[in-house]
gemmi code that builds the backbone of each chain (N, CA, C; Angstrom):
import gemmi

chains = {
    "A": [
        ("UNK", (35.511, -6.615, 1.682), (36.391, -5.551, 1.456), (36.709, -5.068, 0.237)),
        ("UNK", (36.472, -3.665, -0.157), (37.150, -3.270, -1.727), (38.734, -3.650, -1.798)),
        ("UNK", (37.975, -3.838, -3.445), (39.772, -3.971, -3.902), (40.615, -2.651, -3.687)),
        ("UNK", (42.064, -2.573, -4.062), (42.320, -1.072, -3.662), (42.090, -0.508, -5.025)),
        ("UNK", (41.972, -0.726, -6.052), (41.741, 0.044, -6.802), (40.044, 0.646, -6.732)),
        ("UNK", (39.356, -0.313, -6.201), (37.888, 0.288, -5.909), (37.759, 1.332, -4.801)),
        ("UNK", (38.782, 1.561, -4.176), (39.025, 2.518, -2.780), (38.881, 4.482, -3.469)),
        ("UNK", (37.604, 4.446, -2.801), (37.868, 6.119, -3.538), (39.159, 7.247, -2.520)),
        ("UNK", (40.434, 6.985, -3.293), (41.484, 7.918, -2.662), (41.162, 9.201, -2.853)),
        ("UNK", (41.430, 9.871, -1.691), (40.703, 11.589, -1.670), (41.884, 12.413, -2.890)),
        ("UNK", (41.191, 13.161, -3.656), (41.871, 13.859, -4.404), (42.476, 15.257, -3.319)),
        ("UNK", (42.536, 15.138, -2.264), (43.324, 16.098, -1.282), (44.569, 15.182, -0.645)),
        ("UNK", (45.928, 15.524, -0.763), (46.538, 14.842, -0.001), (46.754, 14.560, 1.361)),
        ("UNK", (46.178, 15.661, 1.970), (45.782, 16.178, 3.847), (44.885, 14.940, 3.830)),
        ("UNK", (43.884, 14.770, 3.116), (43.042, 13.660, 3.458), (43.148, 12.505, 3.235)),
        ("UNK", (43.734, 12.136, 2.113), (44.688, 11.093, 1.765), (45.440, 10.577, 2.683)),
        ("UNK", (46.436, 11.235, 3.498), (47.280, 10.651, 4.284), (46.408, 10.693, 5.719)),
        ("UNK", (45.368, 11.224, 6.065), (44.814, 11.223, 7.341), (44.101, 9.970, 7.096)),
        ("UNK", (43.630, 9.531, 5.988), (42.805, 7.954, 5.764), (44.232, 6.892, 6.388)),
        ("UNK", (45.495, 7.324, 5.663), (46.764, 6.198, 6.126), (47.060, 6.417, 7.474)),
        ("UNK", (46.864, 7.499, 8.192), (46.843, 7.417, 9.486), (45.905, 6.531, 10.283)),
        ("UNK", (44.771, 6.853, 9.706), (43.592, 6.205, 10.749), (43.219, 4.359, 10.367)),
        ("UNK", (44.129, 3.876, 9.159), (43.815, 3.071, 8.896), (45.050, 2.185, 10.000)),
        ("UNK", (46.035, 2.940, 10.254), (47.440, 2.296, 10.531), (47.053, 2.144, 12.293)),
        ("UNK", (46.045, 3.346, 12.223), (45.899, 3.010, 13.895), (44.950, 1.879, 14.301)),
        ("UNK", (43.792, 1.967, 13.202), (42.931, 0.580, 12.900), (43.411, -0.783, 13.210)),
        ("UNK", (44.459, -0.864, 11.982), (45.488, -2.131, 12.089), (46.170, -2.405, 13.488)),
        ("UNK", (46.381, -1.417, 13.800), (47.223, -1.720, 15.122), (46.251, -1.954, 16.393)),
        ("UNK", (45.479, -1.486, 16.435), (44.481, -2.108, 17.790), (43.618, -3.184, 17.229)),
        ("UNK", (43.021, -3.713, 16.113), (42.896, -5.068, 15.846), (43.874, -6.001, 15.993)),
        ("UNK", (45.387, -5.653, 15.739), (46.536, -6.548, 16.236), (46.394, -6.758, 17.485)),
        ("UNK", (46.944, -5.455, 18.010), (46.565, -5.748, 19.651), (45.336, -7.069, 20.234)),
        ("UNK", (44.265, -6.591, 19.623), (42.976, -7.304, 19.883), (43.255, -8.722, 19.663)),
        ("UNK", (43.839, -8.868, 18.867), (43.734, -10.090, 17.690), (45.030, -11.142, 18.655)),
        ("UNK", (46.066, -10.424, 19.108), (47.261, -11.220, 19.659), (46.876, -11.506, 21.362)),
        ("UNK", (46.004, -10.253, 21.972), (45.516, -10.518, 23.610), (44.391, -11.744, 23.525)),
        ("UNK", (43.660, -11.996, 22.359), (42.573, -13.050, 22.512), (43.765, -14.388, 21.996)),
        ("UNK", (44.205, -14.637, 20.490), (45.201, -15.833, 20.861), (46.109, -16.229, 22.172)),
        ("UNK", (46.733, -15.257, 22.715), (47.423, -15.641, 23.592), (46.470, -15.815, 24.912)),
        ("UNK", (45.505, -15.359, 24.993), (44.670, -16.252, 26.279), (44.118, -17.431, 25.954)),
        ("UNK", (44.058, -17.593, 24.227), (43.306, -19.141, 23.860), (44.367, -20.084, 23.794)),
        ("UNK", (45.905, -19.992, 24.257), (46.849, -20.899, 24.318), (47.731, -20.710, 23.278)),
        ("UNK", (47.629, -19.679, 22.451), (48.380, -19.518, 21.447), (49.988, -19.550, 21.703)),
        ("UNK", (51.166, -19.882, 21.312), (52.520, -19.590, 21.419), (52.540, -18.485, 20.544)),
        ("UNK", (54.124, -17.735, 21.092), (54.554, -16.582, 20.557), (54.641, -16.946, 19.003)),
        ("UNK", (55.552, -18.347, 19.400), (55.811, -18.700, 17.905), (54.473, -18.852, 16.651)),
        ("UNK", (53.782, -19.319, 17.051), (52.400, -19.600, 16.673), (51.974, -17.745, 15.808)),
        ("UNK", (51.568, -16.801, 16.471), (51.347, -15.641, 16.498), (52.243, -15.025, 15.649)),
        ("UNK", (53.502, -15.271, 15.792), (54.416, -14.869, 14.545), (54.263, -15.119, 13.501)),
        ("UNK", (54.095, -16.173, 13.203), (53.997, -17.366, 11.922), (52.661, -16.857, 11.472)),
        ("UNK", (51.623, -16.703, 12.339), (50.274, -15.976, 11.522), (50.426, -14.930, 11.094)),
        ("UNK", (50.989, -14.027, 11.719), (51.362, -12.239, 11.605), (52.754, -12.295, 10.154)),
        ("UNK", (53.256, -13.726, 10.311), (54.160, -13.357, 8.939), (55.292, -12.213, 9.263)),
        ("UNK", (55.657, -12.111, 10.739), (56.594, -11.518, 11.500), (57.737, -12.413, 12.087)),
        ("UNK", (58.578, -11.898, 12.790), (59.828, -12.820, 13.216), (58.869, -13.276, 14.972)),
        ("UNK", (59.380, -14.114, 15.911), (58.986, -14.330, 17.349), (59.460, -13.203, 17.999)),
        ("UNK", (60.845, -12.716, 17.638), (61.031, -11.579, 18.501), (60.325, -10.731, 17.994)),
        ("UNK", (60.090, -10.301, 17.295), (59.304, -9.066, 16.945), (58.031, -8.941, 17.394)),
        ("UNK", (57.253, -10.211, 17.424), (56.081, -10.361, 17.931), (56.265, -10.339, 19.561)),
        ("UNK", (57.060, -10.345, 20.166), (57.022, -10.833, 21.584), (57.452, -9.371, 21.807)),
        ("UNK", (58.565, -8.288, 21.133), (58.740, -7.157, 21.827), (57.759, -6.264, 21.578)),
        ("UNK", (56.948, -6.226, 20.633), (55.669, -5.876, 20.289), (54.530, -5.596, 21.430)),
        ("UNK", (54.482, -7.533, 21.581), (53.068, -7.284, 22.488), (53.654, -7.945, 23.513)),
        ("UNK", (54.418, -8.503, 24.365), (54.560, -8.956, 25.745), (54.621, -8.559, 26.713)),
        ("UNK", (53.876, -6.866, 26.648), (53.182, -6.702, 27.521), (51.991, -6.175, 27.937)),
        ("UNK", (51.159, -6.704, 26.755), (49.744, -6.677, 26.927), (49.028, -7.473, 28.305)),
        ("UNK", (47.990, -6.883, 28.845), (48.011, -7.164, 30.277), (47.394, -9.020, 30.026)),
        ("UNK", (46.874, -9.604, 29.154), (46.749, -10.511, 29.189), (47.552, -11.682, 28.978)),
        ("UNK", (48.592, -11.136, 28.022), (49.874, -11.863, 28.304), (50.833, -12.110, 29.549)),
        ("UNK", (50.676, -10.662, 30.053), (51.870, -10.866, 31.349), (50.646, -11.539, 32.331)),
        ("UNK", (50.027, -11.664, 32.651), (48.910, -12.189, 33.595), (49.179, -13.555, 33.096)),
        ("UNK", (48.985, -14.268, 31.720), (49.663, -15.936, 31.799), (50.701, -16.091, 32.124)),
        ("UNK", (51.887, -15.485, 31.759), (53.182, -15.194, 31.947), (53.667, -15.651, 33.039)),
        ("UNK", (52.670, -15.014, 34.177), (53.100, -14.545, 35.638), (52.053, -16.167, 36.187)),
        ("UNK", (50.827, -16.769, 35.676), (50.162, -17.561, 36.131), (51.335, -19.252, 36.070)),
        ("UNK", (51.961, -18.879, 34.817), (52.224, -20.399, 34.370), (54.055, -20.544, 35.422)),
    ],
    "B": [
        ("UNK", (62.671, 34.343, 38.155), (61.740, 33.373, 38.274), (61.896, 32.797, 39.524)),
        ("UNK", (61.023, 32.587, 40.444), (61.063, 31.914, 41.639), (61.602, 30.660, 41.716)),
        ("UNK", (62.392, 29.671, 42.651), (62.317, 28.781, 42.585), (60.851, 27.405, 42.516)),
        ("UNK", (59.384, 28.136, 43.570), (58.733, 27.846, 43.519), (58.023, 27.770, 41.944)),
        ("UNK", (58.099, 28.569, 41.207), (57.569, 28.878, 40.166), (57.661, 27.237, 39.041)),
        ("UNK", (59.045, 27.750, 39.198), (60.094, 26.546, 38.416), (59.670, 24.933, 39.007)),
        ("UNK", (59.433, 24.996, 39.849), (59.176, 23.721, 40.509), (57.762, 23.343, 40.254)),
        ("UNK", (57.252, 24.212, 39.948), (55.299, 23.972, 39.597), (55.742, 23.643, 38.042)),
        ("UNK", (56.538, 24.738, 37.399), (56.965, 24.156, 36.122), (56.919, 22.937, 35.374)),
        ("UNK", (58.052, 22.225, 36.568), (58.466, 21.119, 36.013), (57.038, 19.723, 36.384)),
        ("UNK", (56.825, 19.880, 37.485), (55.240, 19.180, 37.692), (54.646, 18.988, 36.768)),
        ("UNK", (54.038, 20.553, 36.285), (53.175, 20.382, 35.086), (53.579, 19.865, 33.697)),
        ("UNK", (55.049, 19.969, 33.430), (55.387, 19.315, 32.520), (55.499, 17.789, 32.494)),
        ("UNK", (55.636, 16.825, 33.683), (56.027, 15.910, 34.098), (53.859, 15.399, 33.956)),
        ("UNK", (52.962, 16.035, 34.605), (51.450, 15.478, 34.419), (51.260, 15.893, 32.893)),
        ("UNK", (51.644, 17.068, 32.121), (50.870, 16.625, 30.572), (52.045, 15.501, 29.878)),
        ("UNK", (52.718, 15.101, 30.167), (53.584, 14.051, 29.404), (52.858, 12.597, 29.597)),
        ("UNK", (52.646, 12.457, 31.183), (51.612, 11.412, 31.944), (50.540, 11.305, 31.213)),
        ("UNK", (49.851, 12.503, 31.447), (48.603, 12.603, 30.815), (48.358, 11.622, 29.483)),
        ("UNK", (49.367, 12.645, 28.567), (49.402, 12.543, 27.716), (49.471, 10.911, 26.800)),
        ("UNK", (50.177, 10.048, 27.577), (50.408, 8.960, 27.277), (49.380, 7.927, 27.828)),
        ("UNK", (48.578, 8.507, 29.061), (47.290, 8.038, 29.539), (46.323, 8.150, 28.783)),
        ("UNK", (46.293, 9.523, 27.762), (45.216, 9.473, 26.804), (45.725, 8.530, 25.486)),
        ("UNK", (46.975, 8.117, 25.320), (46.712, 7.639, 24.169), (46.735, 6.286, 24.300)),
        ("UNK", (46.841, 5.686, 25.257), (46.351, 4.256, 25.586), (44.449, 4.266, 25.816)),
        ("UNK", (44.043, 5.131, 25.933), (42.696, 5.269, 26.408), (42.074, 5.237, 25.145)),
        ("UNK", (42.782, 5.759, 24.058), (42.242, 6.088, 22.867), (42.571, 5.139, 21.461)),
        ("UNK", (43.608, 3.799, 22.540), (43.862, 2.802, 21.895), (45.506, 3.253, 20.864)),
        ("UNK", (46.129, 4.247, 21.109), (46.925, 4.606, 20.149), (48.046, 4.201, 20.656)),
        ("UNK", (49.081, 3.413, 19.572), (50.173, 2.823, 20.459), (51.561, 4.237, 20.355)),
        ("UNK", (51.424, 5.180, 19.982), (51.908, 6.794, 19.802), (51.477, 7.511, 20.009)),
        ("UNK", (51.602, 8.489, 20.883), (51.761, 9.340, 21.866), (51.891, 10.504, 21.224)),
        ("UNK", (50.546, 11.444, 20.288), (50.570, 12.458, 19.656), (50.071, 14.157, 19.915)),
        ("UNK", (50.160, 14.965, 19.225), (50.137, 16.473, 19.687), (48.749, 16.267, 20.272)),
        ("UNK", (47.968, 15.381, 19.359), (46.479, 15.576, 19.999), (46.438, 15.149, 21.635)),
        ("UNK", (47.105, 14.128, 21.885), (47.090, 13.435, 23.126), (47.867, 14.786, 24.204)),
        ("UNK", (48.727, 15.127, 23.580), (49.172, 16.091, 24.404), (48.382, 17.393, 24.981)),
        ("UNK", (47.660, 18.029, 23.677), (46.914, 18.509, 24.157), (45.228, 18.250, 25.100)),
        ("UNK", (45.281, 16.917, 24.764), (44.367, 16.297, 25.879), (44.958, 16.440, 27.254)),
        ("UNK", (45.741, 16.262, 27.330), (46.379, 16.132, 28.711), (46.361, 17.801, 29.390)),
        ("UNK", (47.001, 18.953, 28.023), (47.265, 20.161, 28.511), (45.812, 20.864, 29.053)),
        ("UNK", (44.553, 20.249, 28.659), (43.506, 20.445, 28.719), (42.770, 20.057, 30.201)),
        ("UNK", (43.816, 18.756, 30.818), (43.247, 18.369, 32.132), (44.200, 18.697, 33.458)),
        ("UNK", (45.105, 20.122, 32.771), (45.930, 20.640, 34.063), (45.045, 21.640, 34.898)),
        ("UNK", (45.099, 21.248, 36.241), (44.575, 21.862, 36.781), (44.112, 23.485, 37.016)),
        ("UNK", (45.405, 24.395, 36.976), (45.319, 25.578, 36.334), (44.171, 26.056, 35.057)),
        ("UNK", (43.899, 25.273, 34.433), (42.839, 26.181, 33.472), (43.371, 26.414, 32.617)),
        ("UNK", (44.520, 26.835, 32.219), (45.075, 28.196, 31.153), (44.656, 27.395, 29.602)),
        ("UNK", (44.946, 26.082, 30.017), (44.539, 25.760, 28.236), (43.292, 25.425, 27.778)),
        ("UNK", (42.176, 25.415, 29.131), (40.690, 24.953, 28.759), (40.412, 26.924, 28.628)),
        ("UNK", (40.883, 27.586, 29.209), (40.342, 29.121, 29.189), (40.326, 29.705, 27.528)),
        ("UNK", (41.900, 29.060, 27.160), (42.353, 29.570, 25.646), (41.199, 29.028, 25.137)),
        ("UNK", (40.507, 28.145, 24.861), (39.503, 27.413, 24.167), (38.555, 28.186, 24.607)),
        ("UNK", (38.160, 28.866, 25.462), (36.701, 29.350, 25.791), (37.155, 31.034, 25.611)),
        ("UNK", (38.155, 31.063, 25.431), (38.223, 32.648, 25.259), (37.751, 32.958, 23.700)),
        ("UNK", (38.106, 31.708, 22.415), (37.724, 32.080, 21.541), (35.912, 31.194, 21.269)),
        ("UNK", (35.135, 31.115, 22.288), (33.901, 30.509, 22.340), (33.787, 28.826, 21.562)),
        ("UNK", (35.344, 28.256, 22.147), (35.353, 26.810, 21.372), (35.173, 25.906, 22.992)),
        ("UNK", (34.531, 24.914, 22.436), (34.202, 23.970, 23.669), (35.457, 22.852, 24.140)),
        ("UNK", (36.302, 23.466, 25.132), (37.390, 22.301, 25.430), (37.192, 20.759, 25.732)),
        ("UNK", (35.760, 20.439, 25.897), (35.304, 19.243, 26.232), (35.205, 18.421, 24.975)),
        ("UNK", (34.668, 18.598, 24.086), (34.757, 18.248, 22.426), (35.830, 18.018, 21.963)),
        ("UNK", (36.840, 18.260, 22.520), (38.017, 18.038, 21.485), (38.294, 16.642, 21.416)),
        ("UNK", (38.520, 16.154, 22.362), (38.231, 14.468, 22.458), (37.518, 13.386, 21.535)),
        ("UNK", (36.265, 13.955, 21.432), (35.710, 13.461, 20.714), (35.745, 14.142, 19.009)),
        ("UNK", (36.316, 15.147, 18.786), (36.480, 15.549, 17.645), (37.728, 14.560, 16.991)),
        ("UNK", (38.445, 14.495, 17.797), (39.903, 13.578, 17.483), (39.346, 12.073, 17.262)),
        ("UNK", (38.351, 11.719, 18.169), (37.929, 10.046, 17.381), (36.754, 10.405, 16.069)),
        ("UNK", (36.527, 12.011, 15.809), (35.690, 11.480, 14.733), (36.543, 12.166, 13.375)),
        ("UNK", (37.736, 12.786, 13.612), (38.704, 13.013, 12.911), (39.400, 11.694, 12.035)),
        ("UNK", (39.268, 10.921, 12.977), (39.815, 9.265, 12.353), (38.590, 8.612, 11.665)),
        ("UNK", (37.632, 8.560, 12.457), (36.530, 8.232, 11.346), (36.394, 8.374, 10.490)),
        ("UNK", (35.972, 10.066, 10.229), (35.811, 10.511, 8.980), (36.865, 10.079, 7.812)),
        ("UNK", (38.093, 10.451, 8.239), (39.245, 9.818, 7.225), (38.812, 8.176, 6.624)),
        ("UNK", (38.504, 7.475, 7.467), (37.953, 6.503, 7.349), (37.189, 6.142, 6.065)),
        ("UNK", (36.121, 7.060, 6.532), (34.945, 7.324, 5.608), (35.034, 7.768, 4.649)),
        ("UNK", (36.183, 8.836, 4.540), (36.549, 9.520, 3.584), (37.344, 8.094, 2.514)),
        ("UNK", (37.739, 7.199, 2.681), (38.156, 6.120, 1.300), (37.012, 4.722, 1.290)),
        ("UNK", (35.821, 4.987, 1.650), (34.728, 4.199, 1.895), (34.799, 2.860, 2.949)),
        ("UNK", (35.652, 3.238, 3.959), (35.814, 2.115, 5.648), (34.335, 2.504, 6.351)),
        ("UNK", (33.999, 2.096, 6.684), (33.019, 1.970, 8.098), (33.882, 2.247, 9.271)),
        ("UNK", (34.016, 2.715, 9.917), (34.696, 2.655, 11.329), (34.064, 1.864, 12.160)),
        ("UNK", (35.317, 0.657, 12.865), (34.979, -0.102, 14.287), (34.421, 1.173, 15.463)),
        ("UNK", (33.274, 0.250, 15.754), (32.915, 1.325, 16.839), (34.221, 1.354, 18.122)),
        ("UNK", (34.794, 2.454, 18.360), (35.274, 2.452, 19.567), (35.360, 1.454, 20.797)),
        ("UNK", (33.777, 1.152, 21.206), (33.602, 0.508, 22.613), (34.276, -1.114, 21.814)),
        ("UNK", (34.248, -1.261, 20.534), (34.613, -2.752, 20.228), (36.297, -3.119, 20.526)),
        ("UNK", (36.602, -1.669, 20.167), (38.422, -1.926, 20.017), (39.153, -2.112, 21.617)),
        ("UNK", (38.142, -1.315, 22.346), (38.672, -0.941, 23.799), (40.197, -0.055, 23.679)),
        ("UNK", (40.498, 0.014, 25.035), (41.963, 0.556, 25.029), (43.337, 0.021, 24.964)),
        ("UNK", (44.440, 0.187, 24.526), (45.316, -0.368, 24.580), (45.739, -0.785, 26.078)),
        ("UNK", (46.602, -2.368, 25.942), (46.610, -2.699, 27.483), (48.222, -2.707, 27.569)),
        ("UNK", (48.862, -2.377, 26.348), (49.995, -2.290, 26.560), (50.735, -1.784, 28.013)),
        ("UNK", (51.706, -2.454, 28.577), (52.223, -2.188, 29.625), (53.441, -1.047, 29.309)),
        ("UNK", (54.013, -1.680, 27.994), (55.002, -0.407, 27.738), (55.054, 0.713, 27.647)),
        ("UNK", (55.667, 1.914, 27.993), (55.670, 2.943, 27.837), (55.303, 3.462, 26.405)),
        ("UNK", (54.665, 4.122, 26.176), (53.959, 4.756, 24.378), (54.829, 5.836, 24.331)),
        ("UNK", (55.452, 5.333, 22.963), (55.934, 6.406, 22.629), (55.621, 7.440, 22.232)),
        ("UNK", (56.580, 8.629, 21.790), (55.862, 9.867, 21.584), (56.465, 10.122, 20.064)),
        ("UNK", (55.146, 10.486, 18.948), (56.104, 10.727, 17.560), (56.898, 11.833, 17.583)),
        ("UNK", (57.430, 11.973, 16.148), (58.165, 12.924, 15.946), (57.681, 14.485, 16.071)),
        ("UNK", (56.302, 14.756, 15.816), (55.510, 15.852, 16.053), (55.135, 16.293, 17.719)),
        ("UNK", (55.322, 15.044, 17.673), (54.690, 15.242, 19.459), (56.102, 16.316, 19.986)),
        ("UNK", (57.110, 15.516, 19.578), (58.407, 15.970, 20.065), (58.811, 17.453, 19.756)),
        ("UNK", (58.686, 17.667, 18.457), (58.681, 18.863, 18.114), (57.398, 19.771, 18.827)),
        ("UNK", (56.607, 19.600, 18.866), (55.248, 20.439, 20.056), (55.696, 20.820, 20.868)),
        ("UNK", (56.530, 19.694, 21.876), (57.134, 19.654, 23.043), (57.971, 21.260, 23.084)),
        ("UNK", (58.908, 20.931, 22.157), (59.849, 21.926, 21.892), (59.602, 23.027, 21.542)),
        ("UNK", (58.785, 23.251, 20.507), (57.933, 24.506, 20.436), (57.233, 25.282, 21.779)),
        ("UNK", (56.585, 24.240, 22.553), (56.071, 24.913, 23.451), (57.566, 25.391, 24.296)),
        ("UNK", (58.601, 24.716, 24.824), (59.255, 25.200, 25.234), (59.908, 26.680, 24.681)),
        ("UNK", (59.661, 26.731, 23.568), (60.065, 28.407, 22.649), (58.732, 29.353, 23.151)),
        ("UNK", (57.919, 28.889, 23.150), (56.749, 29.865, 23.796), (56.836, 30.325, 24.966)),
        ("UNK", (57.492, 29.385, 26.110), (57.778, 29.695, 27.413), (58.754, 30.556, 27.070)),
        ("UNK", (60.002, 30.676, 26.654), (60.661, 31.502, 26.629), (60.270, 33.071, 26.364)),
        ("UNK", (59.589, 32.543, 25.021), (59.009, 33.758, 24.693), (57.954, 34.472, 25.421)),
        ("UNK", (57.459, 34.581, 26.419), (56.487, 35.124, 27.456), (57.348, 35.266, 28.972)),
        ("UNK", (58.183, 34.048, 29.014), (58.485, 33.451, 30.578), (57.639, 33.190, 31.276)),
        ("UNK", (56.548, 32.609, 30.582), (55.845, 32.473, 31.914), (55.906, 30.921, 31.998)),
        ("UNK", (55.026, 30.042, 33.109), (55.269, 28.701, 33.781), (54.073, 28.070, 33.159)),
        ("UNK", (53.455, 28.753, 32.434), (52.270, 27.638, 32.191), (52.006, 26.625, 30.572)),
        ("UNK", (52.609, 25.844, 30.977), (52.612, 24.716, 30.146), (51.904, 24.244, 29.290)),
        ("UNK", (50.149, 24.555, 30.053), (49.135, 24.255, 29.122), (48.991, 24.887, 27.971)),
        ("UNK", (49.061, 26.288, 28.702), (48.816, 27.308, 27.413), (49.558, 26.954, 25.924)),
        ("UNK", (50.886, 26.721, 26.573), (52.213, 26.744, 25.665), (51.958, 25.739, 25.023)),
        ("UNK", (51.453, 24.223, 25.471), (50.795, 23.332, 24.604), (49.935, 23.718, 23.343)),
        ("UNK", (48.866, 24.427, 23.952), (47.796, 24.712, 23.134), (48.570, 25.724, 21.817)),
        ("UNK", (49.387, 26.689, 22.377), (49.969, 27.326, 21.834), (50.660, 26.639, 20.143)),
        ("UNK", (51.319, 25.751, 20.997), (52.319, 25.322, 19.604), (51.271, 23.970, 18.568)),
        ("UNK", (50.431, 23.112, 19.243), (49.948, 22.523, 18.623), (48.781, 23.658, 17.457)),
        ("UNK", (48.135, 24.788, 17.838), (47.473, 25.586, 17.025), (48.882, 25.980, 16.134)),
        ("UNK", (49.965, 25.699, 16.242), (51.143, 26.384, 14.944), (51.268, 25.102, 14.270)),
        ("UNK", (50.647, 23.707, 14.155), (50.647, 22.471, 13.910), (49.926, 23.230, 12.046)),
        ("UNK", (50.097, 22.400, 11.104), (49.605, 22.546, 9.766), (48.840, 21.420, 9.420)),
        ("UNK", (49.835, 20.707, 9.363), (48.791, 18.934, 9.584), (48.888, 17.907, 10.539)),
        ("UNK", (47.994, 16.824, 10.372), (48.121, 15.736, 11.630), (46.511, 15.850, 12.211)),
        ("UNK", (46.541, 14.932, 12.919), (45.018, 14.914, 13.826), (44.743, 15.960, 14.430)),
        ("UNK", (45.960, 16.368, 15.036), (45.057, 17.835, 16.315), (44.589, 18.776, 15.439)),
        ("UNK", (45.181, 19.499, 14.203), (44.904, 20.512, 13.371), (43.689, 19.896, 12.962)),
        ("UNK", (43.500, 18.678, 12.301), (42.406, 18.259, 11.727), (41.196, 18.536, 12.339)),
        ("UNK", (41.447, 18.063, 13.451), (40.053, 18.047, 15.056), (39.396, 19.127, 15.072)),
        ("UNK", (40.689, 20.197, 15.241), (40.492, 21.461, 15.575), (39.609, 22.490, 14.648)),
        ("UNK", (40.183, 22.004, 13.470), (39.508, 22.642, 12.433), (37.956, 22.698, 12.086)),
        ("UNK", (37.425, 20.896, 12.378), (36.389, 20.146, 12.480), (35.278, 21.011, 13.712)),
        ("UNK", (36.620, 21.512, 14.341), (35.176, 22.010, 15.693), (35.132, 23.120, 14.890)),
        ("UNK", (35.267, 23.826, 13.798), (35.257, 25.035, 13.722), (36.438, 26.241, 14.227)),
        ("UNK", (37.437, 25.999, 14.995), (38.656, 26.982, 15.291), (39.290, 27.082, 14.687)),
        ("UNK", (39.470, 28.390, 14.285), (40.572, 29.069, 13.438), (41.743, 29.382, 14.534)),
        ("UNK", (43.058, 28.234, 14.060), (43.988, 28.269, 14.436), (45.124, 29.191, 14.741)),
        ("UNK", (44.623, 30.435, 13.961), (45.170, 31.510, 14.372), (45.114, 32.269, 15.747)),
        ("UNK", (43.706, 31.913, 15.611), (43.262, 32.934, 17.060), (42.938, 31.915, 18.146)),
        ("UNK", (43.112, 30.713, 18.076), (43.535, 30.112, 18.970), (44.596, 30.231, 19.674)),
        ("UNK", (45.922, 30.114, 18.717), (47.350, 30.873, 18.967), (47.172, 32.165, 19.926)),
        ("UNK", (46.677, 32.910, 19.221), (46.500, 34.376, 20.166), (45.935, 34.213, 21.794)),
        ("UNK", (45.001, 33.311, 21.636), (43.907, 33.313, 22.891), (45.224, 32.187, 23.976)),
        ("UNK", (45.728, 31.536, 22.854), (46.450, 30.880, 24.367), (47.655, 31.592, 24.583)),
        ("UNK", (48.320, 32.588, 23.531), (49.513, 33.363, 24.204), (48.738, 34.195, 25.388)),
        ("UNK", (47.715, 34.794, 25.390), (47.182, 35.453, 25.800), (46.982, 34.809, 27.127)),
        ("UNK", (46.122, 33.615, 27.427), (46.115, 33.127, 28.565), (47.764, 32.686, 29.321)),
        ("UNK", (48.482, 32.614, 28.435), (49.860, 32.335, 29.472), (50.035, 33.395, 29.651)),
        ("UNK", (50.302, 35.123, 29.274), (50.426, 36.249, 29.559), (50.136, 36.542, 31.123)),
        ("UNK", (48.318, 35.909, 30.976), (47.656, 36.375, 32.601), (48.164, 35.426, 33.622)),
        ("UNK", (48.754, 33.968, 32.879), (48.820, 33.597, 34.049), (50.330, 33.549, 34.452)),
        ("UNK", (51.592, 33.938, 33.833), (52.318, 34.761, 34.354), (52.365, 36.074, 35.309)),
        ("UNK", (51.494, 36.723, 34.734), (51.403, 37.753, 35.998), (50.484, 37.350, 37.408)),
        ("UNK", (49.686, 36.564, 36.956), (49.409, 35.817, 38.505), (50.081, 35.476, 39.379)),
        ("UNK", (51.439, 34.369, 38.336), (52.160, 33.995, 39.103), (52.900, 35.327, 40.096)),
        ("UNK", (53.338, 36.109, 39.204), (54.155, 37.479, 39.701), (53.562, 37.631, 40.795)),
        ("UNK", (51.826, 37.997, 40.920), (51.121, 38.846, 41.961), (51.337, 38.008, 42.963)),
        ("UNK", (51.272, 36.748, 42.991), (51.366, 35.788, 43.646), (52.668, 35.714, 45.012)),
        ("UNK", (53.759, 35.744, 43.803), (55.185, 35.793, 44.618), (55.061, 37.147, 45.254)),
        ("UNK", (54.298, 38.310, 44.449), (54.790, 39.582, 45.459), (54.464, 39.293, 46.908)),
        ("UNK", (53.159, 38.780, 47.257), (51.796, 38.682, 48.727), (53.018, 37.770, 49.432)),
    ],
}
model = gemmi.Model(1)
for chain_id, residues in chains.items():
    chain = gemmi.Chain(chain_id)
    for i, (resn, *xyz) in enumerate(residues, 1):
        res = gemmi.Residue()
        res.name, res.seqid = resn, gemmi.SeqId(i, " ")
        for name, pos in zip(("N", "CA", "C"), xyz):
            atom = gemmi.Atom()
            atom.name, atom.element = name, gemmi.Element(name[0])
            atom.pos, atom.b_iso = gemmi.Position(*pos), 0.0
            res.add_atom(atom)
        chain.add_residue(res)
    model.add_chain(chain)
structure = gemmi.Structure()
structure.add_model(model)
structure.setup_entities()
């Protein structure tokens, strides 16, 4: 991954802001996929929260509705 | 306006809102934005939104890919190669997808369009509202398709008026 200083920041603010939107969207989707996999592998919400650097409540609120976690919760 | 027409309008608004949520999920977005409202408007069976695009020789079926491409181009502009869509999949969240502030403004603007021409063509009104946006994913995607937003606005308003006349004709019969 390139260092931030090496990233070509677009001169046009509209292009730079569009890049921010696309990055947020990508990060969001990677987070969902990673959490779903972690839950599938038996990670607890506390472990996932610690890995993401957020509170357990925050991670639970954001991801408790995912298909994988809901199915696991129903099975337990 | 007839009661039948009002009920149809309410059902159409609901279809667009639910359809937009589905499009947001399918595209892996956790927030529903104007681009998802636009895709939902293009799905409506009355075809008014699609006709607005066709009126200016633009392909309504190309909008979804243009939205995906807009995000991919934005990442490439900062030297990041986008992850293929199929590797990320759709959002599996069971929570209702939130509506972005711009999406709320877009729905309000569509409502203003409705008052303007007294038509219940919510699909055409959503297109007209999106055509008035200056910034964000939807206008960027439409620009990338070579669409002139002023022309799209006129086309959407024309389709809304046509739909209104059609409804009046049907009510008289």
